[in-house]
N, CA, C, O and the ligand as a Tripos MOL2 file, in Angstrom:
@<TRIPOS>MOLECULE
protein
  289   287    73     0     0
PROTEIN
NO_CHARGES

@<TRIPOS>ATOM
      1 N         -16.2080  -15.5950   11.3790 N.3       1 MET1
      2 CA        -15.3040  -14.7500   10.5090 C.3       1 MET1
      3 C         -16.1570  -14.0060    9.4900 C.2       1 MET1
      4 O         -17.1470  -14.5370    8.9870 O.2       1 MET1
      5 N         -15.7700  -12.7890    9.1950 N.am      2 SER2
      6 CA        -16.4550  -12.0040    8.2180 C.3       2 SER2
      7 C         -15.4280  -11.1340    7.4630 C.2       2 SER2
      8 O         -14.3540  -10.8160    7.9740 O.2       2 SER2
      9 N         -15.8020  -10.7660    6.2320 N.am      3 GLY3
     10 CA        -14.9030   -9.9700    5.4130 C.3       3 GLY3
     11 C         -13.8260  -10.8130    4.7920 C.2       3 GLY3
     12 O         -13.8080  -12.0390    4.9030 O.2       3 GLY3
     13 N         -12.9580  -10.1400    4.1560 N.am      4 ALA4
     14 CA        -11.8210  -10.8340    3.4310 C.3       4 ALA4
     15 C         -10.4780  -10.4150    3.9070 C.2       4 ALA4
     16 O          -9.5180  -10.3710    3.1370 O.2       4 ALA4
     17 N         -10.3940  -10.1040    5.1750 N.am      5 ALA5
     18 CA         -9.1190   -9.6540    5.7080 C.3       5 ALA5
     19 C          -8.1340  -10.8210    5.6950 C.2       5 ALA5
     20 O          -8.4550  -11.9380    6.1030 O.2       5 ALA5
     21 N          -6.9200  -10.5280    5.2120 N.am      6 GLY6
     22 CA         -5.8610  -11.5080    5.2010 C.3       6 GLY6
     23 C          -5.0960  -11.6100    6.5050 C.2       6 GLY6
     24 O          -5.4250  -10.9240    7.4730 O.2       6 GLY6
     25 N          -4.0920  -12.4470    6.5420 N.am      7 PRO7
     26 CA         -3.3450  -12.5860    7.7660 C.3       7 PRO7
     27 C          -2.6220  -11.3380    8.1930 C.2       7 PRO7
     28 O          -2.3060  -11.1940    9.3740 O.2       7 PRO7
     29 N          -2.3470  -10.4290    7.2840 N.am      8 ASP8
     30 CA         -1.6900   -9.1960    7.6080 C.3       8 ASP8
     31 C          -2.7100   -8.0850    8.0160 C.2       8 ASP8
     32 O          -2.3230   -6.9660    8.3510 O.2       8 ASP8
     33 N          -3.9470   -8.4170    7.9770 N.am      9 GLY9
     34 CA         -4.9530   -7.4410    8.4050 C.3       9 GLY9
     35 C          -5.5370   -6.5850    7.3550 C.2       9 GLY9
     36 O          -6.5390   -5.9110    7.5930 O.2       9 GLY9
     37 N          -4.9470   -6.5790    6.1860 N.am     10 GLY10
     38 CA         -5.4740   -5.7150    5.0610 C.3      10 GLY10
     39 C          -6.6160   -6.4060    4.3780 C.2      10 GLY10
     40 O          -6.6350   -7.6350    4.3020 O.2      10 GLY10
     41 N          -7.5550   -5.6650    3.8850 N.am     11 ALA11
     42 CA         -8.6820   -6.1670    3.1440 C.3      11 ALA11
     43 C          -8.5430   -5.7850    1.6880 C.2      11 ALA11
     44 O          -8.6070   -4.6120    1.3170 O.2      11 ALA11
     45 N          -8.3490   -6.8210    0.8610 N.am     12 GLY12
     46 CA         -8.2730   -6.4910   -0.6030 C.3      12 GLY12
     47 C          -6.9260   -6.1500   -1.0490 C.2      12 GLY12
     48 O          -6.7340   -5.9470   -2.2480 O.2      12 GLY12
     49 N          -5.9490   -6.0650   -0.1800 N.am     13 GLY13
     50 CA         -4.5920   -5.7390   -0.5890 C.3      13 GLY13
     51 C          -3.7590   -6.9740   -0.9250 C.2      13 GLY13
     52 O          -4.1570   -8.1040   -0.6420 O.2      13 GLY13
     53 N          -2.6210   -6.7410   -1.5190 N.am     14 ARG14
     54 CA         -1.7290   -7.8320   -1.8090 C.3      14 ARG14
     55 C          -0.2780   -7.3930   -1.7460 C.2      14 ARG14
     56 O           0.0570   -6.2450   -2.0400 O.2      14 ARG14
     57 N           0.5480   -8.3000   -1.3690 N.am     15 TRP15
     58 CA          1.9890   -8.0590   -1.3770 C.3      15 TRP15
     59 C           2.5440   -8.2540   -2.7440 C.2      15 TRP15
     60 O           2.2450   -9.2550   -3.3950 O.2      15 TRP15
     61 N           3.3420   -7.3320   -3.2030 N.am     16 VAL16
     62 CA          3.9860   -7.3990   -4.4860 C.3      16 VAL16
     63 C           5.5040   -7.4560   -4.3040 C.2      16 VAL16
     64 O           6.1020   -6.4900   -3.8310 O.2      16 VAL16
     65 N           6.1040   -8.5240   -4.6550 N.am     17 GLU17
     66 CA          7.5690   -8.5930   -4.5400 C.3      17 GLU17
     67 C           8.2260   -7.8980   -5.7010 C.2      17 GLU17
     68 O           7.8450   -8.0740   -6.8580 O.2      17 GLU17
     69 N           9.2270   -7.1000   -5.3690 N.am     18 LEU18
     70 CA          9.9290   -6.3520   -6.3930 C.3      18 LEU18
     71 C          11.2440   -7.0350   -6.7360 C.2      18 LEU18
     72 O          12.0640   -7.3010   -5.8570 O.2      18 LEU18
     73 N          11.4370   -7.3150   -8.0070 N.am     19 LYS19
     74 CA         12.6920   -7.9410   -8.4100 C.3      19 LYS19
     75 C          13.7550   -6.8700   -8.4930 C.2      19 LYS19
     76 O          13.4570   -5.7130   -8.7900 O.2      19 LYS19
     77 N          15.0140   -7.2550   -8.2280 N.am     20 PRO20
     78 CA         16.1640   -6.2680   -8.1950 C.3      20 PRO20
     79 C          16.1710   -5.4300   -9.5050 C.2      20 PRO20
     80 O          16.3850   -4.2190   -9.4710 O.2      20 PRO20
     81 N          15.9300   -6.1090  -10.6660 N.am     21 ALA21
     82 CA         15.9200   -5.3760  -11.8970 C.3      21 ALA21
     83 C          14.9000   -4.2520  -11.9190 C.2      21 ALA21
     84 O          15.0730   -3.2540  -12.6190 O.2      21 ALA21
     85 N          13.8340   -4.4230  -11.1470 N.am     22 VAL22
     86 CA         12.8050   -3.3900  -11.1450 C.3      22 VAL22
     87 C          13.1540   -2.3030  -10.1130 C.2      22 VAL22
     88 O          13.1400   -1.1160  -10.4390 O.2      22 VAL22
     89 N          13.4660   -2.7020   -8.8810 N.am     23 TRP23
     90 CA         13.6040   -1.6670   -7.8620 C.3      23 TRP23
     91 C          14.9290   -0.9130   -7.9410 C.2      23 TRP23
     92 O          15.1070    0.0930   -7.2550 O.2      23 TRP23
     93 N          15.8520   -1.3820   -8.7640 N.am     24 GLU24
     94 CA         17.0690   -0.6480   -8.9420 C.3      24 GLU24
     95 C          16.8700    0.5250   -9.9280 C.2      24 GLU24
     96 O          17.5540    1.5450   -9.8540 O.2      24 GLU24
     97 N          15.9380    0.3450  -10.8230 N.am     25 THR25
     98 CA         15.6890    1.3420  -11.8310 C.3      25 THR25
     99 C          14.4740    2.2110  -11.5770 C.2      25 THR25
    100 O          14.4020    3.3480  -12.0440 O.2      25 THR25
    101 N          13.5370    1.6790  -10.8470 N.am     26 VAL26
    102 CA         12.2920    2.4040  -10.5280 C.3      26 VAL26
    103 C          12.1670    2.5580   -9.0480 C.2      26 VAL26
    104 O          12.0030    1.5620   -8.3440 O.2      26 VAL26
    105 N          12.2350    3.7320   -8.5540 N.am     27 VAL27
    106 CA         12.1130    3.9750   -7.1060 C.3      27 VAL27
    107 C          10.5950    3.8620   -6.7510 C.2      27 VAL27
    108 O           9.7350    4.5560   -7.2950 O.2      27 VAL27
    109 N          10.3520    2.9580   -5.8230 N.am     28 ARG28
    110 CA          8.9810    2.8600   -5.3470 C.3      28 ARG28
    111 C           8.8790    3.4420   -3.9880 C.2      28 ARG28
    112 O           9.5370    2.9630   -3.0630 O.2      28 ARG28
    113 N           8.0670    4.4750   -3.8190 N.am     29 ALA29
    114 CA          7.8920    5.0850   -2.5580 C.3      29 ALA29
    115 C           6.4810    4.8700   -2.0340 C.2      29 ALA29
    116 O           5.5070    4.8440   -2.7860 O.2      29 ALA29
    117 N           6.4100    4.7220   -0.7600 N.am     30 CYS30
    118 CA          5.1060    4.5400   -0.0750 C.3      30 CYS30
    119 C           4.2530    5.7310   -0.3020 C.2      30 CYS30
    120 O           4.6900    6.8710   -0.1440 O.2      30 CYS30
    121 N           2.9820    5.4630   -0.6880 N.am     31 ASP31
    122 CA          2.0490    6.6360   -0.9420 C.3      31 ASP31
    123 C           1.6010    7.3240    0.2960 C.2      31 ASP31
    124 O           0.9550    8.3710    0.2430 O.2      31 ASP31
    125 N           1.9590    6.7060    1.4890 N.am     32 CYS32
    126 CA          1.5030    7.3360    2.7130 C.3      32 CYS32
    127 C           2.6790    8.0970    3.3500 C.2      32 CYS32
    128 O           2.5750    9.3060    3.5550 O.2      32 CYS32
    129 N           3.7750    7.4280    3.6630 N.am     33 CYS33
    130 CA          4.8830    8.0540    4.3350 C.3      33 CYS33
    131 C           6.0030    8.5290    3.4530 C.2      33 CYS33
    132 O           6.8830    9.2610    3.9080 O.2      33 CYS33
    133 N           5.9920    8.1300    2.2020 N.am     34 GLY34
    134 CA          6.9920    8.5750    1.3120 C.3      34 GLY34
    135 C           8.3000    7.7750    1.3620 C.2      34 GLY34
    136 O           9.2230    8.0520    0.5970 O.2      34 GLY34
    137 N           8.3790    6.8190    2.2290 N.am     35 GLN35
    138 CA          9.5620    6.0210    2.4040 C.3      35 GLN35
    139 C           9.7440    5.1130    1.1650 C.2      35 GLN35
    140 O           8.7850    4.5630    0.6250 O.2      35 GLN35
    141 N          10.9720    4.9870    0.7590 N.am     36 VAL36
    142 CA         11.2790    4.1370   -0.3880 C.3      36 VAL36
    143 C          11.1880    2.6860    0.0410 C.2      36 VAL36
    144 O          11.7710    2.2750    1.0440 O.2      36 VAL36
    145 N          10.4440    1.9240   -0.7400 N.am     37 VAL37
    146 CA         10.2110    0.5220   -0.4300 C.3      37 VAL37
    147 C          11.1880   -0.3450   -1.2520 C.2      37 VAL37
    148 O          11.1370   -0.3660   -2.4810 O.2      37 VAL37
    149 N          12.0660   -1.0480   -0.5460 N.am     38 PRO38
    150 CA         13.1460   -1.7170   -1.2690 C.3      38 PRO38
    151 C          12.7480   -3.0230   -1.9610 C.2      38 PRO38
    152 O          13.1740   -3.3100   -3.0800 O.2      38 PRO38
    153 N          11.9160   -3.8070   -1.2590 N.am     39 LYS39
    154 CA         11.7000   -5.1580   -1.8090 C.3      39 LYS39
    155 C          10.2100   -5.5660   -1.9620 C.2      39 LYS39
    156 O           9.8460   -6.3030   -2.8790 O.2      39 LYS39
    157 N           9.4180   -5.0940   -1.0950 N.am     40 ARG40
    158 CA          8.0240   -5.5840   -1.1090 C.3      40 ARG40
    159 C           7.0350   -4.4940   -0.8670 C.2      40 ARG40
    160 O           7.1190   -3.7730    0.1270 O.2      40 ARG40
    161 N           6.0830   -4.3630   -1.7800 N.am     41 LEU41
    162 CA          5.0620   -3.3360   -1.6840 C.3      41 LEU41
    163 C           3.7510   -3.9360   -1.2740 C.2      41 LEU41
    164 O           3.3890   -5.0370   -1.6910 O.2      41 LEU41
    165 N           3.0450   -3.2000   -0.4530 N.am     42 TRP42
    166 CA          1.6650   -3.5430   -0.1070 C.3      42 TRP42
    167 C           0.7800   -2.7270   -1.0300 C.2      42 TRP42
    168 O           0.6510   -1.5110   -0.8890 O.2      42 TRP42
    169 N           0.1510   -3.4540   -2.0140 N.am     43 VAL43
    170 CA         -0.6420   -2.7560   -3.0520 C.3      43 VAL43
    171 C          -2.1210   -2.9690   -2.7530 C.2      43 VAL43
    172 O          -2.6140   -4.0830   -2.5780 O.2      43 VAL43
    173 N          -2.7980   -1.8100   -2.7070 N.am     44 VAL44
    174 CA         -4.2630   -1.9000   -2.4750 C.3      44 VAL44
    175 C          -5.0260   -1.0490   -3.4370 C.2      44 VAL44
    176 O          -4.6090    0.0670   -3.7500 O.2      44 VAL44
    177 N          -6.1210   -1.5410   -3.9070 N.am     45 ASP45
    178 CA         -6.9720   -0.6100   -4.7430 C.3      45 ASP45
    179 C          -7.8780    0.1650   -3.8160 C.2      45 ASP45
    180 O          -8.7080   -0.4160   -3.1170 O.2      45 ASP45
    181 N          -7.7170    1.5000   -3.8110 N.am     46 ILE46
    182 CA         -8.5120    2.3990   -2.9830 C.3      46 ILE46
    183 C          -9.2300    3.3810   -3.8970 C.2      46 ILE46
    184 O          -8.6110    4.0860   -4.6940 O.2      46 ILE46
    185 N         -10.5270    3.4050   -3.7630 N.am     47 ALA47
    186 CA        -11.4010    4.3050   -4.5440 C.3      47 ALA47
    187 C         -11.0580    4.2460   -6.0480 C.2      47 ALA47
    188 O         -11.0510    5.2610   -6.7450 O.2      47 ALA47
    189 N         -10.7720    3.0010   -6.5220 N.am     48 GLY48
    190 CA        -10.5930    2.8440   -7.9040 C.3      48 GLY48
    191 C          -9.2260    3.0260   -8.4650 C.2      48 GLY48
    192 O          -8.9930    2.8070   -9.6540 O.2      48 GLY48
    193 N          -8.2820    3.4410   -7.5820 N.am     49 SER49
    194 CA         -6.8950    3.6090   -8.0620 C.3      49 SER49
    195 C          -5.9400    2.7980   -7.1510 C.2      49 SER49
    196 O          -6.1990    2.5540   -5.9730 O.2      49 SER49
    197 N          -4.8220    2.4010   -7.7860 N.am     50 GLU50
    198 CA         -3.8760    1.5560   -7.0560 C.3      50 GLU50
    199 C          -2.9560    2.4100   -6.2280 C.2      50 GLU50
    200 O          -2.3500    3.3680   -6.7070 O.2      50 GLU50
    201 N          -2.8660    2.0210   -4.9170 N.am     51 ARG51
    202 CA         -1.9710    2.7040   -4.0000 C.3      51 ARG51
    203 C          -0.9150    1.7440   -3.5110 C.2      51 ARG51
    204 O          -1.2010    0.5650   -3.3010 O.2      51 ARG51
    205 N           0.2870    2.2200   -3.3270 N.am     52 ARG52
    206 CA          1.3860    1.4000   -2.8780 C.3      52 ARG52
    207 C           1.9050    1.8790   -1.5160 C.2      52 ARG52
    208 O           2.1890    3.0620   -1.3320 O.2      52 ARG52
    209 N           2.0220    0.9510   -0.5740 N.am     53 PHE53
    210 CA          2.4520    1.2850    0.7110 C.3      53 PHE53
    211 C           3.6380    0.4170    1.1840 C.2      53 PHE53
    212 O           3.9160   -0.6220    0.5850 O.2      53 PHE53
    213 N           4.3260    0.8340    2.2410 N.am     54 CYS54
    214 CA          5.4280   -0.0460    2.7400 C.3      54 CYS54
    215 C           4.8650   -1.1070    3.6320 C.2      54 CYS54
    216 O           5.5690   -2.0520    3.9860 O.2      54 CYS54
    217 N           3.6020   -0.9800    4.0100 N.am     55 GLY55
    218 CA          3.0270   -2.0520    4.8700 C.3      55 GLY55
    219 C           1.5520   -1.7290    5.1990 C.2      55 GLY55
    220 O           1.0270   -0.6810    4.8240 O.2      55 GLY55
    221 N           0.9370   -2.6300    5.8840 N.am     56 THR56
    222 CA         -0.4640   -2.4640    6.1340 C.3      56 THR56
    223 C          -0.6950   -1.3150    7.0960 C.2      56 THR56
    224 O          -1.7710   -0.7170    7.0910 O.2      56 THR56
    225 N           0.2780   -0.9990    7.9100 N.am     57 GLU57
    226 CA          0.1380    0.1820    8.8650 C.3      57 GLU57
    227 C          -0.0630    1.4560    8.0770 C.2      57 GLU57
    228 O          -0.8850    2.2950    8.4460 O.2      57 GLU57
    229 N           0.6440    1.6000    7.0480 N.am     58 CYS58
    230 CA          0.5020    2.8340    6.1760 C.3      58 CYS58
    231 C          -0.7830    2.8120    5.4640 C.2      58 CYS58
    232 O          -1.3700    3.8700    5.2370 O.2      58 CYS58
    233 N          -1.2850    1.6150    5.0750 N.am     59 GLU59
    234 CA         -2.5830    1.5990    4.4770 C.3      59 GLU59
    235 C          -3.6520    2.1530    5.4360 C.2      59 GLU59
    236 O          -4.5290    2.9290    5.0580 O.2      59 GLU59
    237 N          -3.5290    1.7190    6.6710 N.am     60 SER60
    238 CA         -4.5020    2.1960    7.7380 C.3      60 SER60
    239 C          -4.3780    3.6880    7.9130 C.2      60 SER60
    240 O          -5.3970    4.3750    7.9770 O.2      60 SER60
    241 N          -3.1520    4.2300    7.9940 N.am     61 LEU61
    242 CA         -2.9460    5.6400    8.1180 C.3      61 LEU61
    243 C          -3.5150    6.3610    6.9940 C.2      61 LEU61
    244 O          -4.1830    7.3810    7.1640 O.2      61 LEU61
    245 N          -3.2530    5.8240    5.7580 N.am     62 TYR62
    246 CA         -3.7500    6.5010    4.6010 C.3      62 TYR62
    247 C          -5.3040    6.5670    4.6430 C.2      62 TYR62
    248 O          -5.9060    7.6150    4.4060 O.2      62 TYR62
    249 N          -5.9090    5.4290    4.9490 N.am     63 ARG63
    250 CA         -7.4060    5.4800    4.9860 C.3      63 ARG63
    251 C          -7.8800    6.4060    6.0620 C.2      63 ARG63
    252 O          -8.9240    7.0350    5.8910 O.2      63 ARG63
    253 N          -7.1840    6.5280    7.1510 N.am     64 SER64
    254 CA         -7.6940    7.3510    8.2750 C.3      64 SER64
    255 C          -7.4500    8.8230    8.0840 C.2      64 SER64
    256 O          -8.2880    9.6470    8.4530 O.2      64 SER64
    257 N          -6.3030    9.1720    7.5080 N.am     65 TYR65
    258 CA         -5.8980   10.5900    7.4680 C.3      65 TYR65
    259 C          -5.8990   11.2120    6.1040 C.2      65 TYR65
    260 O          -6.2050   12.3960    5.9590 O.2      65 TYR65
    261 N          -5.5600   10.4300    5.0910 N.am     66 VAL66
    262 CA         -5.4410   11.0180    3.7550 C.3      66 VAL66
    263 C          -6.7310   10.9750    2.9770 C.2      66 VAL66
    264 O          -7.1290   11.9660    2.3650 O.2      66 VAL66
    265 N          -7.3900    9.8240    2.9970 N.am     67 LEU67
    266 CA         -8.5950    9.6710    2.2190 C.3      67 LEU67
    267 C          -9.7250   10.6800    2.6070 C.2      67 LEU67
    268 O         -10.3790   11.2240    1.7170 O.2      67 LEU67
    269 N          -9.9460   10.9210    3.8580 N.am     68 PRO68
    270 CA        -11.0060   11.8720    4.2360 C.3      68 PRO68
    271 C         -10.7220   13.2320    3.7120 C.2      68 PRO68
    272 O         -11.6680   13.9580    3.4070 O.2      68 PRO68
    273 N          -9.4870   13.6360    3.5820 N.am     69 ARG69
    274 CA         -9.1310   14.9190    3.0230 C.3      69 ARG69
    275 C          -9.3850   14.9550    1.5030 C.2      69 ARG69
    276 O          -9.8700   15.9390    0.9460 O.2      69 ARG69
    277 N          -9.0360   13.8440    0.8760 N.am     70 LEU70
    278 CA         -9.2380   13.7580   -0.6170 C.3      70 LEU70
    279 C         -10.6840   13.7590   -0.9400 C.2      70 LEU70
    280 O         -11.0880   14.2300   -2.0030 O.2      70 LEU70
    281 N         -11.4880   13.2360   -0.0340 N.am     71 ALA71
    282 CA        -12.9190   13.0330   -0.3700 C.3      71 ALA71
    283 C         -13.7750   14.2890   -0.2640 C.2      71 ALA71
    284 O         -14.9340   14.3230   -0.6790 O.2      71 ALA71
    285 N         -13.1620   15.3080    0.3030 N.am     72 ARG72
    286 CA        -13.9080   16.5140    0.4930 C.3      72 ARG72
    287 C         -14.3440   17.1500   -0.8380 C.2      72 ARG72
    288 O         -14.9960   18.1950   -0.8380 O.2      72 ARG72
    289 ZN          4.7150    3.9000    4.4940 Zn       73 ZN73
@<TRIPOS>BOND
     1     1     2 1
     2     2     3 1
     3     3     4 2
     4     3     5 am
     5     5     6 1
     6     6     7 1
     7     7     8 2
     8     7     9 am
     9     9    10 1
    10    10    11 1
    11    11    12 2
    12    11    13 am
    13    13    14 1
    14    14    15 1
    15    15    16 2
    16    15    17 am
    17    17    18 1
    18    18    19 1
    19    19    20 2
    20    19    21 am
    21    21    22 1
    22    22    23 1
    23    23    24 2
    24    23    25 am
    25    25    26 1
    26    26    27 1
    27    27    28 2
    28    27    29 am
    29    29    30 1
    30    30    31 1
    31    31    32 2
    32    31    33 am
    33    33    34 1
    34    34    35 1
    35    35    36 2
    36    35    37 am
    37    37    38 1
    38    38    39 1
    39    39    40 2
    40    39    41 am
    41    41    42 1
    42    42    43 1
    43    43    44 2
    44    43    45 am
    45    45    46 1
    46    46    47 1
    47    47    48 2
    48    47    49 am
    49    49    50 1
    50    50    51 1
    51    51    52 2
    52    51    53 am
    53    53    54 1
    54    54    55 1
    55    55    56 2
    56    55    57 am
    57    57    58 1
    58    58    59 1
    59    59    60 2
    60    59    61 am
    61    61    62 1
    62    62    63 1
    63    63    64 2
    64    63    65 am
    65    65    66 1
    66    66    67 1
    67    67    68 2
    68    67    69 am
    69    69    70 1
    70    70    71 1
    71    71    72 2
    72    71    73 am
    73    73    74 1
    74    74    75 1
    75    75    76 2
    76    75    77 am
    77    77    78 1
    78    78    79 1
    79    79    80 2
    80    79    81 am
    81    81    82 1
    82    82    83 1
    83    83    84 2
    84    83    85 am
    85    85    86 1
    86    86    87 1
    87    87    88 2
    88    87    89 am
    89    89    90 1
    90    90    91 1
    91    91    92 2
    92    91    93 am
    93    93    94 1
    94    94    95 1
    95    95    96 2
    96    95    97 am
    97    97    98 1
    98    98    99 1
    99    99   100 2
   100    99   101 am
   101   101   102 1
   102   102   103 1
   103   103   104 2
   104   103   105 am
   105   105   106 1
   106   106   107 1
   107   107   108 2
   108   107   109 am
   109   109   110 1
   110   110   111 1
   111   111   112 2
   112   111   113 am
   113   113   114 1
   114   114   115 1
   115   115   116 2
   116   115   117 am
   117   117   118 1
   118   118   119 1
   119   119   120 2
   120   119   121 am
   121   121   122 1
   122   122   123 1
   123   123   124 2
   124   123   125 am
   125   125   126 1
   126   126   127 1
   127   127   128 2
   128   127   129 am
   129   129   130 1
   130   130   131 1
   131   131   132 2
   132   131   133 am
   133   133   134 1
   134   134   135 1
   135   135   136 2
   136   135   137 am
   137   137   138 1
   138   138   139 1
   139   139   140 2
   140   139   141 am
   141   141   142 1
   142   142   143 1
   143   143   144 2
   144   143   145 am
   145   145   146 1
   146   146   147 1
   147   147   148 2
   148   147   149 am
   149   149   150 1
   150   150   151 1
   151   151   152 2
   152   151   153 am
   153   153   154 1
   154   154   155 1
   155   155   156 2
   156   155   157 am
   157   157   158 1
   158   158   159 1
   159   159   160 2
   160   159   161 am
   161   161   162 1
   162   162   163 1
   163   163   164 2
   164   163   165 am
   165   165   166 1
   166   166   167 1
   167   167   168 2
   168   167   169 am
   169   169   170 1
   170   170   171 1
   171   171   172 2
   172   171   173 am
   173   173   174 1
   174   174   175 1
   175   175   176 2
   176   175   177 am
   177   177   178 1
   178   178   179 1
   179   179   180 2
   180   179   181 am
   181   181   182 1
   182   182   183 1
   183   183   184 2
   184   183   185 am
   185   185   186 1
   186   186   187 1
   187   187   188 2
   188   187   189 am
   189   189   190 1
   190   190   191 1
   191   191   192 2
   192   191   193 am
   193   193   194 1
   194   194   195 1
   195   195   196 2
   196   195   197 am
   197   197   198 1
   198   198   199 1
   199   199   200 2
   200   199   201 am
   201   201   202 1
   202   202   203 1
   203   203   204 2
   204   203   205 am
   205   205   206 1
   206   206   207 1
   207   207   208 2
   208   207   209 am
   209   209   210 1
   210   210   211 1
   211   211   212 2
   212   211   213 am
   213   213   214 1
   214   214   215 1
   215   215   216 2
   216   215   217 am
   217   217   218 1
   218   218   219 1
   219   219   220 2
   220   219   221 am
   221   221   222 1
   222   222   223 1
   223   223   224 2
   224   223   225 am
   225   225   226 1
   226   226   227 1
   227   227   228 2
   228   227   229 am
   229   229   230 1
   230   230   231 1
   231   231   232 2
   232   231   233 am
   233   233   234 1
   234   234   235 1
   235   235   236 2
   236   235   237 am
   237   237   238 1
   238   238   239 1
   239   239   240 2
   240   239   241 am
   241   241   242 1
   242   242   243 1
   243   243   244 2
   244   243   245 am
   245   245   246 1
   246   246   247 1
   247   247   248 2
   248   247   249 am
   249   249   250 1
   250   250   251 1
   251   251   252 2
   252   251   253 am
   253   253   254 1
   254   254   255 1
   255   255   256 2
   256   255   257 am
   257   257   258 1
   258   258   259 1
   259   259   260 2
   260   259   261 am
   261   261   262 1
   262   262   263 1
   263   263   264 2
   264   263   265 am
   265   265   266 1
   266   266   267 1
   267   267   268 2
   268   267   269 am
   269   269   270 1
   270   270   271 1
   271   271   272 2
   272   271   273 am
   273   273   274 1
   274   274   275 1
   275   275   276 2
   276   275   277 am
   277   277   278 1
   278   278   279 1
   279   279   280 2
   280   279   281 am
   281   281   282 1
   282   282   283 1
   283   283   284 2
   284   283   285 am
   285   285   286 1
   286   286   287 1
   287   287   288 2
@<TRIPOS>SUBSTRUCTURE
     1 MET1         2 RESIDUE 1 A MET
     2 SER2         6 RESIDUE 1 A SER
     3 GLY3        10 RESIDUE 1 A GLY
     4 ALA4        14 RESIDUE 1 A ALA
     5 ALA5        18 RESIDUE 1 A ALA
     6 GLY6        22 RESIDUE 1 A GLY
     7 PRO7        26 RESIDUE 1 A PRO
     8 ASP8        30 RESIDUE 1 A ASP
     9 GLY9        34 RESIDUE 1 A GLY
    10 GLY10       38 RESIDUE 1 A GLY
    11 ALA11       42 RESIDUE 1 A ALA
    12 GLY12       46 RESIDUE 1 A GLY
    13 GLY13       50 RESIDUE 1 A GLY
    14 ARG14       54 RESIDUE 1 A ARG
    15 TRP15       58 RESIDUE 1 A TRP
    16 VAL16       62 RESIDUE 1 A VAL
    17 GLU17       66 RESIDUE 1 A GLU
    18 LEU18       70 RESIDUE 1 A LEU
    19 LYS19       74 RESIDUE 1 A LYS
    20 PRO20       78 RESIDUE 1 A PRO
    21 ALA21       82 RESIDUE 1 A ALA
    22 VAL22       86 RESIDUE 1 A VAL
    23 TRP23       90 RESIDUE 1 A TRP
    24 GLU24       94 RESIDUE 1 A GLU
    25 THR25       98 RESIDUE 1 A THR
    26 VAL26      102 RESIDUE 1 A VAL
    27 VAL27      106 RESIDUE 1 A VAL
    28 ARG28      110 RESIDUE 1 A ARG
    29 ALA29      114 RESIDUE 1 A ALA
    30 CYS30      118 RESIDUE 1 A CYS
    31 ASP31      122 RESIDUE 1 A ASP
    32 CYS32      126 RESIDUE 1 A CYS
    33 CYS33      130 RESIDUE 1 A CYS
    34 GLY34      134 RESIDUE 1 A GLY
    35 GLN35      138 RESIDUE 1 A GLN
    36 VAL36      142 RESIDUE 1 A VAL
    37 VAL37      146 RESIDUE 1 A VAL
    38 PRO38      150 RESIDUE 1 A PRO
    39 LYS39      154 RESIDUE 1 A LYS
    40 ARG40      158 RESIDUE 1 A ARG
    41 LEU41      162 RESIDUE 1 A LEU
    42 TRP42      166 RESIDUE 1 A TRP
    43 VAL43      170 RESIDUE 1 A VAL
    44 VAL44      174 RESIDUE 1 A VAL
    45 ASP45      178 RESIDUE 1 A ASP
    46 ILE46      182 RESIDUE 1 A ILE
    47 ALA47      186 RESIDUE 1 A ALA
    48 GLY48      190 RESIDUE 1 A GLY
    49 SER49      194 RESIDUE 1 A SER
    50 GLU50      198 RESIDUE 1 A GLU
    51 ARG51      202 RESIDUE 1 A ARG
    52 ARG52      206 RESIDUE 1 A ARG
    53 PHE53      210 RESIDUE 1 A PHE
    54 CYS54      214 RESIDUE 1 A CYS
    55 GLY55      218 RESIDUE 1 A GLY
    56 THR56      222 RESIDUE 1 A THR
    57 GLU57      226 RESIDUE 1 A GLU
    58 CYS58      230 RESIDUE 1 A CYS
    59 GLU59      234 RESIDUE 1 A GLU
    60 SER60      238 RESIDUE 1 A SER
    61 LEU61      242 RESIDUE 1 A LEU
    62 TYR62      246 RESIDUE 1 A TYR
    63 ARG63      250 RESIDUE 1 A ARG
    64 SER64      254 RESIDUE 1 A SER
    65 TYR65      258 RESIDUE 1 A TYR
    66 VAL66      262 RESIDUE 1 A VAL
    67 LEU67      266 RESIDUE 1 A LEU
    68 PRO68      270 RESIDUE 1 A PRO
    69 ARG69      274 RESIDUE 1 A ARG
    70 LEU70      278 RESIDUE 1 A LEU
    71 ALA71      282 RESIDUE 1 A ALA
    72 ARG72      286 RESIDUE 1 A ARG
    73 ZN73       289 GROUP 0 **** ****
């Protein structure tokens, strides 16, 4: 085994449960696909800033397609 990948496949990310009091007043949208995340956010620190996704798939997409553009 190598690295710190968790059971969900993400490295360095964490699931954040949203309490109803929070997600009813603050809309949380995935930073990759823009989908509103109702209950649970996949939060990852990328390049020093916190990104929120609906799941690890969107983290992978973000790293593959969005980050390379931002890095130019
Ligand atoms: Zn997403």
